[in-house]
Every structure is written in structure tokens, then in C-alpha cells.
Steps between C-alpha positions, in 0.01 A plus 500: 500500500487554124464879564846509648673230286687765305627657830602167641689431172682827533597412870607148400722638211661752749553241769658251250734775365617559849533131568241499767206306347554169676579672841179710492294197388643300791426795747138522374444129538661493857315804625165332453228681706737776602460657157174644622697725736712600211187592306384720797839663516470591132155647561623698796817624308329594196505876568879486512566211258292658219779769479727233364276230365199537269163455672401204273817311608424559868148380446628191309743431778253530788244285318770239417600476865144481616406199285686168556412387147649810346804472711561142386426592143771780516745271666440254215558782249828585664615133477450493137781572251491872435384617153736740340 
């Protein structure tokens, strides 16, 4: 988790800027065990996705979606007041 904390913070800042932080947090919490399917989709789509997204961000996303604890931690981060 700590290895990707800076990436998560970047995502959280962007989502807050777009006004989507709470929405994404709610989606992650509601998705529950379905997030593992999202992780597999990221892994399968990596060859195409890496054209638009850095590899370390794709890896961070897949690992976040695979681990319920990390998913909850990121949702909590999204619910916090954004640091500007």
C-alpha cells in the first residue's frame, strides 16, 4: 500500500478536482467482491491501456482492486477533505 500511496494521492486530488471523489468512493464500497473482476480487466487491458496510462499506475490500480483492504483504504482517502 505504501508503495502506491503517492499514486493514490494523485488520483484522489484529480477526482476531487473533478467533483467525483465521493462518487468513486461509494462505487468502490458498493462493488465489494466485484472489484477483483475490475483488476483482471486492468491486467487484460494493460497492452492497450499502457498507451495512455503509465505502467506503475496500472499496476497500482490492479493491486488496489485485488485487495479489499486497499480498496477500503483508498475509498477512505477519497472521503477525506482534499489537501490543496
